Backbone bond lengths (Angstrom), bond angles and torsions (degrees), N, CA, C in turn:
res aa  C-N    CA-C-N  psi(-1)  N-CA   C-N-CA  omega(-1)  CA-C   N-CA-C  phi
1 M - - - 1.441 - - 1.520 109.18 -
2 I 1.319 116.78 139.55 1.446 121.43 -177.66 1.512 109.34 -86.43
3 D 1.356 114.65 131.48 1.440 120.62 -179.87 1.535 108.78 -92.17
4 L 1.316 117.27 110.34 1.476 120.29 178.96 1.514 109.73 -94.52
5 N 1.305 116.28 141.31 1.451 120.22 179.19 1.511 109.26 -118.95
6 R 1.304 116.66 -174.91 1.456 120.17 -176.15 1.527 112.20 -66.96
7 W 1.362 117.52 -30.28 1.454 119.69 179.65 1.514 111.51 -66.91
8 D 1.313 116.38 -36.38 1.471 119.82 174.78 1.529 110.98 -64.58
9 A 1.312 116.62 -39.53 1.469 120.12 177.01 1.528 111.36 -65.74
10 Y 1.321 117.48 -39.02 1.482 120.81 176.79 1.519 110.30 -62.05
11 L 1.310 116.21 -44.25 1.459 120.27 -179.41 1.514 111.71 -65.41
12 D 1.325 117.78 -42.47 1.452 121.70 179.53 1.532 110.10 -64.42
13 F 1.334 116.92 -46.16 1.462 119.86 -179.26 1.510 111.75 -63.32
14 S 1.314 116.34 -43.60 1.475 119.34 -178.31 1.526 111.69 -67.71
15 T 1.326 116.92 -35.76 1.458 119.32 177.17 1.504 111.71 -66.87
16 V 1.304 117.48 -41.46 1.473 121.50 178.38 1.520 109.66 -66.12
17 A 1.317 118.08 -36.84 1.458 121.07 178.14 1.513 112.93 -74.13
18 L 1.321 117.85 -35.54 1.446 122.14 -175.40 1.523 112.60 -79.61
19 A 1.265 119.80 -32.70 1.466 122.75 -175.81 1.544 112.38 -60.26
20 P 1.340 119.52 -52.24 1.475 117.96 177.61 1.506 113.21 -61.80
21 L 1.325 117.06 -36.53 1.470 119.23 178.93 1.519 110.56 -65.83
22 G 1.319 116.61 -39.12 1.468 119.95 177.42 1.505 112.76 -65.12
23 V 1.319 117.05 -40.62 1.458 120.84 177.07 1.538 111.19 -63.26
24 I 1.324 115.89 -44.06 1.440 119.92 177.60 1.539 111.34 -62.22
25 Y 1.323 116.57 -41.86 1.468 120.29 178.37 1.538 110.51 -61.16
26 C 1.322 116.85 -45.02 1.471 119.78 179.61 1.519 110.96 -66.09
27 Y 1.329 117.80 -38.21 1.445 120.80 178.76 1.522 109.91 -64.26
28 L 1.312 117.28 -41.90 1.469 120.49 179.61 1.532 111.00 -65.71
29 Q 1.325 116.83 -34.45 1.467 118.38 175.74 1.523 111.18 -65.02
30 N 1.320 117.34 -38.49 1.445 120.65 176.26 1.520 111.50 -69.62
31 W 1.314 116.15 -36.68 1.463 121.25 -178.85 1.521 111.30 -67.25
32 H 1.309 118.25 -36.09 1.470 122.11 177.18 1.516 110.82 -70.17
33 G 1.313 117.30 -18.97 1.470 120.95 176.14 1.515 109.89 -86.54
34 D 1.325 115.30 -122.57 1.477 119.12 -177.68 1.554 112.10 -94.52
35 D 1.326 117.92 -4.01 1.484 123.11 176.29 1.548 111.53 57.24
36 R 1.320 116.10 41.05 1.473 119.63 176.85 1.530 108.68 -135.59
37 E 1.307 115.89 156.31 1.461 124.08 170.88 1.527 114.32 53.62
38 F 1.350 116.57 46.82 1.457 119.81 -177.99 1.516 111.30 -67.59
39 I 1.350 117.71 -46.35 1.444 120.94 -177.10 1.540 110.97 -63.47
40 E 1.315 116.52 -43.47 1.468 120.51 178.82 1.531 111.05 -60.84
41 R 1.332 115.73 -43.81 1.476 118.88 179.34 1.516 110.17 -67.18
42 W 1.327 117.26 -39.52 1.476 120.29 -179.96 1.546 109.83 -58.90
43 V 1.325 115.84 -46.93 1.457 119.81 -176.29 1.536 111.34 -71.98
44 C 1.307 117.37 -46.89 1.468 120.20 -174.95 1.500 112.50 -71.82
45 I 1.316 117.92 -35.76 1.469 120.91 179.56 1.521 110.55 -87.64
46 G 1.329 117.14 -31.76 1.448 121.37 -177.22 1.506 113.77 -67.47
47 F 1.323 117.25 -31.15 1.462 120.00 -178.10 1.540 111.68 -64.50
48 P 1.334 118.89 -53.93 1.482 117.26 178.05 1.513 113.66 -67.11
49 V 1.326 116.93 -33.67 1.471 119.59 176.08 1.524 110.60 -64.78
50 G 1.325 115.86 -38.55 1.471 119.55 177.18 1.533 113.41 -65.03
51 I 1.319 116.00 -40.18 1.469 119.24 176.57 1.515 109.06 -65.43
52 Q 1.315 118.52 -43.13 1.457 120.83 179.12 1.542 110.70 -62.26
53 M 1.318 117.12 -40.94 1.470 121.99 178.18 1.510 110.62 -63.76
54 L 1.325 118.28 -42.06 1.463 120.94 179.78 1.532 111.75 -65.06
55 L 1.331 116.99 -39.60 1.471 119.65 176.81 1.508 111.13 -65.36
56 L 1.324 117.92 -42.80 1.445 120.70 177.62 1.501 112.14 -66.78
57 L 1.338 116.83 -36.02 1.456 120.99 176.59 1.523 111.57 -64.52
58 F 1.326 116.08 -42.47 1.491 118.84 177.17 1.496 111.48 -60.94
59 I 1.334 117.17 -46.17 1.459 121.37 179.29 1.519 110.68 -62.06
60 A 1.347 116.89 -42.93 1.464 120.52 -178.52 1.511 110.85 -65.23
61 I 1.317 117.46 -39.61 1.462 119.64 179.47 1.522 111.68 -65.44
62 V 1.340 115.63 -43.26 1.461 118.62 177.85 1.498 111.48 -63.24
63 V 1.332 117.16 -43.37 1.450 122.13 -179.17 1.536 112.17 -65.40
64 T 1.313 117.78 -34.67 1.447 119.47 -178.31 1.524 113.19 -89.53
65 L 1.295 119.66 -29.55 1.456 119.53 -177.41 1.537 113.57 -85.12
66 V 1.300 116.78 -32.43 1.461 118.29 178.17 1.526 111.30 -64.40
67 P 1.360 120.25 -46.80 1.474 117.81 175.11 1.514 113.41 -64.58
68 A 1.330 117.62 -30.56 1.470 119.30 179.32 1.528 110.39 -63.97
69 D 1.336 116.28 -36.00 1.448 119.94 179.50 1.514 111.33 -77.54
70 L 1.314 117.42 -45.36 1.478 120.78 -173.75 1.504 113.00 -80.10
71 I 1.343 118.35 -45.10 1.453 121.00 -174.13 1.522 112.05 -84.66
72 F 1.329 117.43 -48.65 1.445 119.90 -173.59 1.510 113.29 -92.89
73 G 1.309 118.39 -8.49 1.451 121.12 177.48 1.515 112.99 73.03
74 M 1.336 117.28 17.41 1.463 119.64 177.72 1.509 108.87 -81.07
75 E 1.313 115.43 145.34 1.447 118.57 172.64 1.513 109.22 -72.76
76 I 1.318 116.20 154.09 1.439 120.18 -176.54 1.523 111.43 -59.97
77 S 1.314 119.10 -34.80 1.454 120.24 -178.38 1.521 110.51 -67.39
78 D 1.347 118.81 -39.43 1.473 120.26 177.53 1.520 111.28 -69.22
79 A 1.311 118.47 -40.69 1.440 121.05 179.07 1.527 111.13 -66.17
80 T 1.320 116.53 -36.90 1.452 120.13 178.05 1.505 111.63 -61.51
81 N 1.303 117.80 -39.72 1.447 121.57 -178.84 1.520 110.71 -62.86
82 V 1.308 117.96 -49.23 1.467 121.41 -172.65 1.517 110.22 -81.63
83 W 1.292 117.90 -55.73 1.460 121.80 -173.80 1.518 112.87 -80.32
84 G 1.300 115.73 -28.69 1.467 119.53 179.20 1.543 111.64 -62.57
85 V 1.304 117.78 -35.80 1.451 120.91 178.54 1.523 109.88 -64.66
86 G 1.313 117.25 -46.14 1.470 121.32 178.91 1.514 113.14 -62.99
87 V 1.323 115.29 -44.68 1.482 119.47 -179.87 1.511 110.68 -66.10
88 T 1.304 118.43 -41.77 1.447 121.95 -179.46 1.536 110.70 -66.98
89 L 1.336 117.62 -41.24 1.463 119.19 178.41 1.542 110.35 -66.09
90 A 1.304 117.61 -38.52 1.468 120.58 176.96 1.546 109.52 -62.48
91 A 1.316 116.83 -39.79 1.470 119.76 178.63 1.536 111.67 -65.31
92 E 1.336 116.31 -38.31 1.465 119.31 178.91 1.538 110.72 -68.01
93 F 1.320 116.82 -42.25 1.475 120.09 175.94 1.530 109.58 -60.68
94 Y 1.313 116.39 -42.64 1.470 120.59 179.62 1.525 110.27 -60.41
95 F 1.337 116.58 -46.59 1.436 119.75 -177.63 1.528 112.26 -58.78
96 F 1.333 115.95 -48.40 1.468 117.25 -178.18 1.521 112.27 -71.49
97 A 1.300 118.94 -34.98 1.480 120.82 177.65 1.521 110.12 -65.90
98 R 1.318 116.69 -45.24 1.462 120.06 -179.02 1.519 111.93 -68.59
99 L 1.338 116.58 -40.17 1.453 120.77 177.85 1.536 110.28 -65.37
100 G 1.314 116.02 -43.99 1.482 118.75 179.70 1.520 112.28 -62.79
101 S 1.332 117.40 -41.89 1.446 118.71 -179.78 1.541 110.10 -69.60
102 S 1.303 118.16 -35.60 1.496 120.41 178.22 1.522 110.47 -69.52
103 I 1.328 117.94 -37.25 1.438 119.51 176.73 1.531 111.02 -67.29
104 R 1.327 114.97 -37.81 1.492 117.54 176.96 1.517 111.13 -63.25
105 I 1.296 118.22 -39.86 1.462 121.96 177.51 1.550 110.17 -62.97
106 A 1.327 115.87 -44.66 1.472 121.11 -177.83 1.533 110.47 -68.19
107 A 1.303 117.45 -28.15 1.467 121.11 -176.38 1.506 113.36 -82.33
108 N 1.312 116.78 -10.65 1.485 119.96 -178.13 1.490 111.59 -98.64
């Protein structure tokens, strides 16, 4: 059985709250442009942006968790709870900001 803690709940809640806001932001960026082909742009631009976000997320997790273990003496599970939420939220903000700006460029 998986043991969920409050950090997992924070991450789940923030992801559920951030996703609709990110979609609305991207839609508004498309709307300010030519207001056409939103779904096509979301899919075609979102795929490479998602891969880029995942690579940056992997690098960020390695960079933040390795010092947490070596310097601060935290176990990886404790560091994942605290720092993993921040790194994951930053990656989600990055994804929607990058996707929105790319959609805005494509819509003009």
